[in-house]
C-alpha positions as CSV (number, residue, x, y, z in Angstrom):
1,M,10.7,-30.9,-8.3
2,Y,8.9,-27.7,-7.5
3,A,5.7,-26.6,-5.8
4,I,3.4,-23.6,-5.9
5,V,3.0,-22.3,-2.4
6,E,0.9,-19.5,-0.9
7,I,2.9,-17.2,1.4
8,N,1.2,-14.2,3.1
9,G,-1.5,-14.1,0.4
10,Q,0.9,-14.4,-2.6
11,Q,1.8,-17.4,-4.7
12,F,5.4,-18.4,-5.3
13,K,7.2,-21.2,-7.2
14,A,9.3,-22.9,-4.7
15,E,12.3,-25.0,-5.7
16,Q,15.1,-26.3,-3.5
17,G,17.9,-23.8,-3.0
18,K,16.0,-20.9,-4.5
19,K,15.9,-17.5,-2.7
20,L,12.6,-15.5,-2.4
21,F,11.6,-12.1,-1.2
22,V,8.2,-12.4,0.4
23,H,6.0,-9.9,2.3
24,H,7.4,-9.3,5.8
25,I,7.0,-12.2,8.2
26,K,6.5,-10.9,11.7
27,N,8.6,-12.3,14.6
28,S,11.1,-13.9,12.4
29,E,14.8,-14.1,13.1
30,A,17.8,-14.9,10.9
31,G,18.5,-18.6,10.7
32,Q,15.0,-19.5,11.9
33,A,13.2,-22.4,10.1
34,V,9.7,-21.6,8.7
35,E,7.2,-24.1,7.3
36,F,4.4,-23.3,4.8
37,E,1.7,-25.9,4.4
38,K,-0.6,-24.1,1.9
39,V,0.9,-26.0,-1.1
40,L,-1.4,-25.6,-4.1
41,L,0.5,-27.7,-6.7
42,V,3.4,-30.1,-6.7
43,D,5.4,-31.3,-9.8
44,K,7.5,-34.4,-9.3
45,D,9.5,-34.9,-12.5
46,G,6.5,-34.3,-14.8
47,S,3.7,-35.8,-12.7
48,V,1.6,-32.9,-11.6
49,E,-0.6,-33.1,-8.5
50,V,-3.1,-30.3,-8.0
51,G,-4.7,-29.7,-4.7
52,A,-8.4,-29.0,-4.0
53,P,-7.7,-26.4,-2.5
54,T,-4.3,-27.7,-1.1
55,V,-2.2,-30.8,-1.5
56,D,-2.6,-33.1,1.5
57,G,0.7,-33.8,3.4
58,A,2.8,-31.4,1.3
59,K,4.8,-28.6,2.9
60,V,7.7,-26.3,2.1
61,V,10.5,-25.9,4.6
62,C,12.4,-22.5,4.4
63,E,15.1,-20.7,6.3
64,V,15.0,-17.0,7.0
65,I,18.1,-15.3,5.6
66,T,17.3,-11.6,6.3
67,P,14.2,-10.9,8.4
68,L,13.7,-7.3,7.2
69,V,14.6,-6.0,3.7
70,K,13.2,-2.6,2.5
71,G,12.1,-2.5,-1.1
72,D,12.5,0.3,-3.6
73,K,10.7,3.6,-2.9
74,V,7.4,3.9,-4.7
75,I,6.2,7.4,-5.4
76,V,2.4,8.0,-5.8
77,F,1.6,11.3,-7.4
78,K,-1.9,12.5,-8.2
79,M,-2.7,15.6,-10.1
80,K,-5.7,17.2,-11.8
81,R,-4.8,19.8,-14.4
82,R,-6.0,23.4,-14.0
83,K,-7.6,22.6,-10.7
84,D,-4.7,23.3,-8.4
85,Y,-4.8,19.7,-7.0
86,R,-1.5,17.9,-6.4
87,K,-0.9,15.2,-3.9
88,K,2.5,13.4,-3.5
89,N,2.7,10.3,-1.4
90,G,5.0,7.3,-1.3
91,H,6.1,4.2,0.6
92,R,8.7,1.4,0.8
93,A,7.5,-2.1,1.1
94,Q,9.0,-4.4,3.7
95,F,10.1,-7.9,2.7
96,T,11.7,-11.0,4.3
97,E,14.4,-12.9,2.3
98,I,14.0,-16.7,2.6
99,R,15.8,-19.7,1.1
100,I,13.9,-22.9,0.3
101,K,15.5,-25.8,2.1
102,E,13.2,-28.6,0.8
103,V,9.9,-29.4,-0.7
104,I,8.1,-32.3,1.0
105,A,5.3,-34.0,-0.9
């Protein structure tokens, strides 16, 4: 059994016991239980239920493992040849590691 759930503007496939790295969830602590109710699709052993826009009564219960994980460094480099224009910038995305406890549908 799995579900497609929207978490912070991104869609993830949620299965019981699976670990996910999602965009940073503010005010979260390690061991805290988090529920997501924006379930877009549920698959129960081959029978698929698609929401319009969400599935009624379905939710995904997760546990926060690590509240703040820094992603890899991304370098943004812009250059125009022969124009003496170079701009170097970069960032590191912040994630939260969660474990799916159960999918309720």
